[in-house]
VOPAGU-2260 file (C-alpha; in pm, 1 decimal, decimal comma):
REM VOPAGU-2260
SITE   aa  ch    i         X         Y         Z
SITE  UNK   A    0   -1301,6   -3436,0    2087,0
SITE  UNK   A    1   -1539,3   -3589,3    1838,2
SITE  UNK   A    2   -1740,8   -3502,0    1529,6
SITE  UNK   A    3   -2106,4   -3474,6    1630,9
SITE  UNK   A    4   -2258,1   -3348,8    1304,7
SITE  UNK   A    5   -2165,5   -3297,6     939,7
SITE  UNK   A    6   -2317,9   -3111,6     648,4
SITE  UNK   A    7   -2211,5   -3163,0     288,4
SITE  UNK   A    8   -2268,6   -2858,5      67,7
SITE  UNK   A    9   -2251,5   -2906,2    -309,5
SITE  UNK   A   10   -2126,0   -3262,4    -255,8
SITE  UNK   A   11   -1819,9   -3150,5     -61,9
SITE  UNK   A   12   -1811,3   -3464,2     152,4
SITE  UNK   A   13   -1864,3   -3687,8    -148,9
SITE  UNK   A   14   -1578,4   -3511,0    -330,4
SITE  UNK   A   15   -1350,2   -3580,0     -36,2
SITE  UNK   A   16   -1448,0   -3946,2     -27,2
SITE  UNK   A   17   -1365,0   -3992,8    -395,1
SITE  UNK   A   18   -1076,8   -3749,5    -450,5
SITE  UNK   A   19    -905,2   -3740,1    -110,6
SITE  UNK   A   20   -1016,8   -4060,8      65,1
SITE  UNK   A   21    -745,1   -4042,5     329,4
SITE  UNK   A   22    -826,0   -3688,8     438,0
SITE  UNK   A   23   -1147,2   -3770,9     620,5
SITE  UNK   A   24    -978,4   -4040,4     828,8
SITE  UNK   A   25    -693,6   -3801,1     902,5
SITE  UNK   A   26    -927,7   -3521,5    1013,6
SITE  UNK   A   27   -1130,3   -3759,3    1231,5
SITE  UNK   A   28    -808,9   -3881,3    1392,3
SITE  UNK   A   29    -684,2   -3528,5    1458,6
SITE  UNK   A   30   -1011,9   -3419,8    1618,0
SITE  UNK   A   31   -1021,5   -3738,2    1825,9
SITE  UNK   A   32    -668,8   -3672,4    1953,4
SITE  UNK   A   33    -749,8   -3326,8    2095,7
SITE  UNK   A   34    -842,8   -3322,3    2465,2
SITE  UNK   A   35   -1075,5   -3023,9    2500,1
SITE  UNK   A   36   -1087,6   -3056,2    2876,8
SITE  UNK   A   37    -721,8   -2952,3    2893,5
SITE  UNK   A   38    -830,1   -2629,5    2724,1
SITE  UNK   A   39   -1100,9   -2551,4    2978,9
SITE  UNK   A   40    -886,5   -2287,7    3145,6
SITE  UNK   A   41   -1061,4   -1955,7    3086,8
SITE  UNK   A   42   -1213,7   -1805,4    3401,4
SITE  UNK   A   43   -1528,9   -1619,5    3303,0
SITE  UNK   A   44   -1562,3   -1254,9    3401,6
SITE  UNK   A   45   -1916,8   -1224,5    3270,1
SITE  UNK   A   46   -2177,5   -1149,4    3535,8
SITE  UNK   A   47   -2397,2   -1450,7    3469,0
SITE  UNK   A   48   -2100,0   -1690,1    3455,1
SITE  UNK   A   49   -1859,5   -1518,9    3695,5
SITE  UNK   A   50   -1575,5   -1746,6    3802,3
SITE  UNK   A   51   -1681,8   -2045,6    3590,3
SITE  UNK   A   52   -1420,2   -2233,6    3388,6
SITE  UNK   A   53   -1482,2   -2213,8    3013,9
SITE  UNK   A   54   -1318,5   -2359,0    2705,0
SITE  UNK   A   55   -1040,5   -2127,4    2595,4
SITE  UNK   A   56   -1061,7   -2057,1    2217,9
SITE  UNK   A   57    -696,2   -1954,2    2197,0
SITE  UNK   A   58    -577,8   -2281,2    2349,7
SITE  UNK   A   59    -813,4   -2485,6    2132,2
SITE  UNK   A   60    -671,7   -2309,4    1826,0
SITE  UNK   A   61    -317,2   -2389,3    1939,0
SITE  UNK   A   62    -406,4   -2758,2    1969,1
SITE  UNK   A   63    -564,9   -2770,8    1623,8
SITE  UNK   A   64    -270,5   -2583,0    1474,6
SITE  UNK   A   65     -20,9   -2820,5    1632,1
SITE  UNK   A   66    -197,8   -3133,5    1508,7
SITE  UNK   A   67    -286,1   -3005,7    1160,8
SITE  UNK   A   68      57,2   -2862,6    1083,2
SITE  UNK   A   69     206,5   -3186,4    1211,0
SITE  UNK   A   70       0,3   -3365,9     948,4
SITE  UNK   A   71     126,7   -3142,6     667,0
SITE  UNK   A   72    -143,9   -2874,5     656,2
SITE  UNK   A   73      -9,9   -2520,7     607,5
SITE  UNK   A   74    -138,3   -2166,3     573,0
SITE  UNK   A   75    -184,7   -2004,2     233,2
SITE  UNK   A   76    -226,4   -1643,3     126,0
SITE  UNK   A   77    -354,7   -1507,1    -205,4
SITE  UNK   A   78    -282,3   -1141,0    -276,5
SITE  UNK   A   79    -477,8    -918,4    -513,5
SITE  UNK   A   80    -535,1    -551,2    -593,5
SITE  UNK   A   81    -862,0    -362,2    -545,0
SITE  UNK   A   82    -989,0     -17,6    -636,4
SITE  UNK   A   83   -1310,5     183,9    -623,5
SITE  UNK   A   84   -1418,7     111,2    -982,5
SITE  UNK   A   85   -1653,7    -187,4   -1014,8
SITE  UNK   A   86   -1602,0    -229,3   -1389,6
SITE  UNK   A   87   -1225,3    -219,1   -1348,4
SITE  UNK   A   88   -1240,2    -480,8   -1074,2
SITE  UNK   A   89   -1436,5    -708,3   -1307,1
SITE  UNK   A   90   -1169,1    -662,9   -1574,8
SITE  UNK   A   91    -877,8    -735,3   -1341,5
SITE  UNK   A   92   -1018,1   -1000,3   -1108,3
SITE  UNK   A   93    -896,8   -1298,6   -1313,3
SITE  UNK   A   94    -557,9   -1148,0   -1396,6
SITE  UNK   A   95    -229,4   -1227,6   -1215,9
SITE  UNK   A   96    -150,9   -1005,4    -918,4
SITE  UNK   A   97     112,4    -790,4   -1093,2
SITE  UNK   A   98    -109,6    -739,7   -1397,6
SITE  UNK   A   99    -401,1    -628,4   -1178,8
SITE  UNK   A  100    -189,1    -347,4   -1036,3
SITE  UNK   A  101     -70,8    -232,9   -1380,1
SITE  UNK   A  102    -423,0    -231,4   -1524,4
SITE  UNK   A  103    -559,3     -27,3   -1233,0
SITE  UNK   A  104    -276,0     225,2   -1256,7
SITE  UNK   A  105    -322,7     249,2   -1634,5
SITE  UNK   A  106    -675,6     373,7   -1573,6
SITE  UNK   A  107    -552,5     643,4   -1336,4
SITE  UNK   A  108    -688,9     468,3   -1030,6
SITE  UNK   A  109    -515,5     388,1    -702,3
SITE  UNK   A  110    -446,4      15,9    -655,1
SITE  UNK   A  111    -492,1    -112,6    -298,0
SITE  UNK   A  112    -319,3    -435,3    -199,8
SITE  UNK   A  113    -541,0    -688,8     -26,2
SITE  UNK   A  114    -533,0   -1060,7      42,7
SITE  UNK   A  115    -724,6   -1366,8     156,0
SITE  UNK   A  116    -559,0   -1610,6     392,4
SITE  UNK   A  117    -667,5   -1954,5     501,3
SITE  UNK   A  118    -510,3   -2129,3     798,0
SITE  UNK   A  119    -475,0   -2482,5     669,6
SITE  UNK   A  120    -440,0   -2606,0     310,0
SITE  UNK   A  121    -321,7   -2936,7     167,7
SITE  UNK   A  122    -361,2   -3077,8    -181,1
SITE  UNK   A  123    -633,8   -2829,2    -281,1
SITE  UNK   A  124    -842,6   -2869,2      35,4
SITE  UNK   A  125    -874,5   -2584,2     289,1
SITE  UNK   A  126    -965,4   -2612,3     656,6
SITE  UNK   A  127   -1083,1   -2329,8     879,8
SITE  UNK   A  128   -1121,1   -2393,2    1254,4
SITE  UNK   A  129   -1349,6   -2128,8    1396,3
SITE  UNK   A  130   -1394,5   -2061,9    1767,1
SITE  UNK   A  131   -1421,7   -1685,6    1721,4
SITE  UNK   A  132   -1716,5   -1448,6    1705,7
SITE  UNK   A  133   -2006,8   -1556,9    1486,3
SITE  UNK   A  134   -1941,2   -1304,1    1201,4
SITE  UNK   A  135   -1609,6   -1482,0    1132,9
SITE  UNK   A  136   -1797,5   -1796,0    1029,8
SITE  UNK   A  137   -1982,3   -1610,3     755,2
SITE  UNK   A  138   -1653,1   -1458,2     640,2
SITE  UNK   A  139   -1492,6   -1803,6     624,9
SITE  UNK   A  140   -1780,4   -1959,9     434,0
SITE  UNK   A  141   -1893,2   -1681,7     202,3
SITE  UNK   A  142   -1558,1   -1507,7     142,3
SITE  UNK   A  143   -1249,4   -1715,3     228,2
SITE  UNK   A  144   -1347,1   -2058,9      99,1
SITE  UNK   A  145   -1525,4   -1907,5    -200,4
SITE  UNK   A  146   -1234,3   -1680,1    -291,2
SITE  UNK   A  147    -985,0   -1966,4    -283,7
SITE  UNK   A  148   -1221,3   -2182,1    -489,4
SITE  UNK   A  149   -1288,4   -1913,4    -750,7
SITE  UNK   A  150    -914,9   -1842,3    -759,7
SITE  UNK   A  151    -850,2   -2210,5    -843,0
SITE  UNK   A  152    -650,6   -2265,8    -523,6
SITE  UNK   A  153    -882,0   -2529,0    -370,7
SITE  UNK   A  154   -1152,2   -2772,7    -477,8
SITE  UNK   A  155   -1319,1   -2814,7    -138,7
SITE  UNK   A  156   -1339,2   -2629,0     192,0
SITE  UNK   A  157   -1390,2   -2764,8     543,2
SITE  UNK   A  158   -1527,9   -2554,0     829,5
SITE  UNK   A  159   -1486,2   -2687,6    1184,3
SITE  UNK   A  160   -1721,2   -2536,8    1444,2
SITE  UNK   A  161   -1833,4   -2609,8    1799,4
SITE  UNK   A  162   -2179,2   -2754,5    1849,4
SITE  UNK   A  163   -2418,3   -2543,5    2056,6
SITE  UNK   A  164   -2366,3   -2780,5    2348,7
SITE  UNK   A  165   -1996,3   -2689,6    2348,9
SITE  UNK   A  166   -2047,1   -2323,3    2266,5
SITE  UNK   A  167   -2254,6   -2289,4    2584,6
SITE  UNK   A  168   -1939,3   -2380,5    2776,5
SITE  UNK   A  169   -1748,3   -2090,7    2619,2
SITE  UNK   A  170   -1767,0   -1717,0    2680,7
SITE  UNK   A  171   -2057,8   -1551,4    2501,2
SITE  UNK   A  172   -2003,8   -1457,8    2140,2
SITE  UNK   A  173   -1859,0   -1755,3    1947,7
SITE  UNK   A  174   -2066,9   -1895,8    1665,9
SITE  UNK   A  175   -2181,4   -2254,9    1652,6
SITE  UNK   A  176   -2264,3   -2528,1    1404,9
SITE  UNK   A  177   -2643,5   -2524,4    1419,9
SITE  UNK   A  178   -2667,2   -2150,5    1355,0
SITE  UNK   A  179   -2411,9   -2164,0    1072,8
SITE  UNK   A  180   -2602,7   -2452,3     914,8
SITE  UNK   A  181   -2920,5   -2244,7     916,4
SITE  UNK   A  182   -2738,2   -1951,3     755,9
SITE  UNK   A  183   -2615,1   -2172,0     470,7
SITE  UNK   A  184   -2942,7   -2356,1     412,0
SITE  UNK   A  185   -3151,7   -2039,1     396,5
SITE  UNK   A  186   -2933,4   -1906,6     110,9
SITE  UNK   A  187   -3050,4   -2185,1    -119,0
SITE  UNK   A  188   -2876,0   -2493,9    -250,0
SITE  UNK   A  189   -2620,0   -2316,0    -468,1
SITE  UNK   A  190   -2491,4   -2051,5    -226,0
SITE  UNK   A  191   -2203,0   -2026,6    -158,4
SITE  UNK   A  192   -2086,2   -2168,2    -490,8
SITE  UNK   A  193   -1807,8   -2383,2    -344,0
SITE  UNK   A  194   -1812,8   -2747,4    -225,0
SITE  UNK   A  195   -1796,1   -2745,5     155,4
SITE  UNK   A  196   -1800,7   -2983,0     448,0
SITE  UNK   A  197   -1913,1   -2831,2     774,7
SITE  UNK   A  198   -1824,8   -3018,8    1092,9
SITE  UNK   A  199   -1981,1   -2970,5    1434,9
SITE  UNK   A  200   -1754,7   -3088,0    1715,5
SITE  UNK   A  201   -1796,0   -3155,8    2087,6
SITE  UNK   A  202   -1554,3   -3246,2    2367,7
């Protein structure tokens, strides 16, 4: 596979070049080493594409997981407690997990355990590889990456997406780079408030 397009949000790419100069070369090498054609195994059952072979998102994810974990990237989970009181959430949001629970209980509210998880993290950089339905891209960009950044777990996020030319060779539903780029740009230059690099890939 190859990188066909990149977008640097809030100088995410520039941060990588200065702070983690080896990461970009590593990511390029990993993407280049994945043979997407081997993952073209899904037989479409959709009427307009009946019987056609499509790229299989599950197999693509397995390939990315194998290569990224082999290079030292690992998953990370941040747990926190939520409740139905907006003011209480604002008071607890920056506290440690255990303290959040105590503060919510002290106010007579019910604490609910929740978490954010990102698939690949290394040295304060997070990577999400997204071949799923298009709403998952927005969740990655506007919730996951932002939550880990605000929580001081990462300094930069990377989102890897198929280009439209590749997405057309998948079952209907997955998001794609060009649409995600539009969604980010229309929010304005400062939203989301986290340095990002968005990559569009093709076979």
